[in-house]
N, C-alpha and C positions, 0 to 999 in steps of 0.2 A: 932531733932538731931542740933547740932552746925554746923552752914554749914562748917566749917572749917571740920572735918571730912570727906565729901565729897569726898575723893581723885580724882584725874583725873587718877591716876592708878587703882580706883574701881568704873567706872561712873554705873549707873544702869540704865537699861534699861524703857522706857518707849512710847512707839511712841504714843500713843492718848494726850500726853500735846502739842506738839509743832509743829505749823504751820510755814511750809516756802515755801513763797511764791514766784515763778517764777519772778513776776511781780518784787520782789523787786531790784535783779539782770536784767532781759531782760529791763524794760523801766529806766534804770541808774541810779536809786538813790544809789547800792551800788558804784559807782562809783565815783557818785559825793560827796559821804561822804567822801571815802575813804575808806582804810582797817582796819587802825584803830578805825574808830567811828564805820564801820559796823562789826567786829567779834568783840565789845561790844556789841553792840544794842541787835546778837544773844547770848550772852553770857544774859543777863538780860534776854530776852524771854522766855531763859531755868529754870527759876529762876520763873519765874509767879506761880500764887497759879491758880489752877486749876476751881476753883469757883470764885475768884475775879480780877484774873489776875495783884495782887498786887505783888512785889518783893523787895527786900531790900538786897540786895548781896552789900558788902562793896565796895570801891573802890580797896582793898589791893586784897579783893576774886575774882573779875575781873581782876585783873594782877596777879594772879595769873593760871588764868584759861585760859586767850587770850596768855599772853606772853607778853603784851605790858606793858612799863612802869606805873604805879603808877599815875606818873604826864602826861602820855599824855591818859592815862583812864577817869581822871578829866578831860580834855580839849575835849575827845568824848562826857562826858557826857554834855559839853555843847554847843558842836555841832550839836547832836544831838535834843536835846532841843530847839534851834534855828530852825533846819532843819522843827520841827514839828515830829518826830520821838518818842518823849519820853517826859513824861511829869513828875514832882519831886519836892516832899515836902516833907520838914521835920519833921519827924519823933521822939522827944522824940534828942539825942546823933545817928538818924540814918535814911537815907536816905528812903523814897519810891516812887517808879519808877512805871510809868504803860507805856506801851507800846500801842501806836498809832498808827493801820495799817493804808493800801492806797491800795484806790484800783480808777486806772482812769477810769470814768468812763461819756458818752458824752461829752466831752471837760473839765471833770470838775477833781477832784481828793476827792473821797470821804475817811474822815477819824474816826475813833471811835478807843475807848480804850479794846485793847485783852483782853479779858478770854478764857480762852480752850473751856471752854464746853458751852458756848455761841457762839462760831464763826460758826455755820455752819446756828445755827433759823436764826441771826443775816446778814449773809449773803444771805439768803432766802428774810428776808424781806426789806434790799436796794434794793434785784436784785426787787421784786414786786412794790418799792416806784416808783423807776428808770422805769421803764414798765409805771407806771401811771401816769408819773409824778405830783407825790407829793410832792417830794424835794426840796426844799425852793433853790435862788440865790446863787451861792457861793459869796463868798469874793470879794476881789478888787484879791486876787490872785489865785482864780480860786477854791478856797479851799472849799466842806462843812461838815461845824464840825456835828459830830453825840457828842452828849456831853455827855447823858448818856442813861444807856437802862435798862427796868425789863422785865421780861420773856416774859409779858401777858400783849402785847403789842396794841396799836394804834399808827398811828406815828400823832406824832403835831410840825405845827412847833413851838418855842416858840420864837424867837427870832430873827432880822434880822442876815443869813447866817449859822444858825444854827438849830437841829430838838431835841427832846426830843422823848423818846419813853417810851412811861407812860402806868400802867395800865389805863386802858378806862370805863369797863365793866360795869353796873352795877350791885353793890351787892358783887362785887372781884371775880373772878373763878380762878379756880389753873392752872396747865398751862400742867397735861393733858388731860380737858377736853377742852381748846383751844384748844389742838393740836389735837384733836378724831373732833372734831367742824371743821378746818379747813378743814381736809379728807374729811368731810360729805360733805364740799361746794364745796371744788376741784372734785372732783368725781361727785355733782348734775348736774341736768340740768339746763335748763339754766331760766327754768322756774321757780324751785326753787331756786334758786343764785337769780332771783330777786325781786324774795318779800324778803330774809333776806338782800338783800342786801339796798332794799326801809329800813328797821325796822333800820339797821346800819347807813344812811341819818339820820335818825329822831334821832339816839342818840348822833350823834356828826361825825360820821366819813367823810373824806377830801371830799369835795362834785366833788372835780376833778376824787377822786378812781371813774374807770369805773367797770361795774357788772361783766368783764372779767377774766377766771380762774387763770389769774398772777395777776389780783391784787386781788384775794380772801385772804392773808396777810394782806394785808391795813387792808382792813375791818372787818375782820371776824372777831376781838379780840369784837367786842363792840358786836355780836349779841351772843358770841360763849355761855355765859352762856347759854339763852334761847336757844339755838340749844339744847342742852347736857342734859340741863332741858327736856325737848321732844321726842329730841327721845332715852333719860337714856343713854346716852354715857358713 
């Protein structure tokens, strides 16, 4: 359906698509960006594709929704990109946007591309990586960038100041097997986790990832396929 047919007078309720983080306001980001850029960012976020996180609203569409002039919308888009809250690229005659989420952690800021379908799982992976101390050092601005994401995951350092979260298991395993295997490992006793942790290290899991339960999401995907096969998960 064309975007102009979604009128503010006929809102579509979809509570599963938008994450409004308290930290955006409580950490002062909204105040630093100012009211115009903040409301433009939230309007773009409300357009994001559930699976990919892509959003393609026009400047006129954003102006209509926010009450901000088209000229100020364009200024705000530049301000958001410069501040690291928004990535944008030309897609033919339109612009494609990706909202960058931000999480203050251990004196640094972790950022990643927002996609509603993957938000919860990625947050768990980030928390596990923080607990296992497997995130790389931040850049000169104190920011750790997560550059791209696939759901079947293992954390790998791919460049200074950035990490990629990529498929790592031998032969490829699907998301269902990964999730079940991680639940199995999280509930397993220490000796079982230690056995699979040793195998994960053999397959290239981060050496710094401990055998603790909170680190299972970091190294568990390396052995998820073997666990799923052995236990018919």
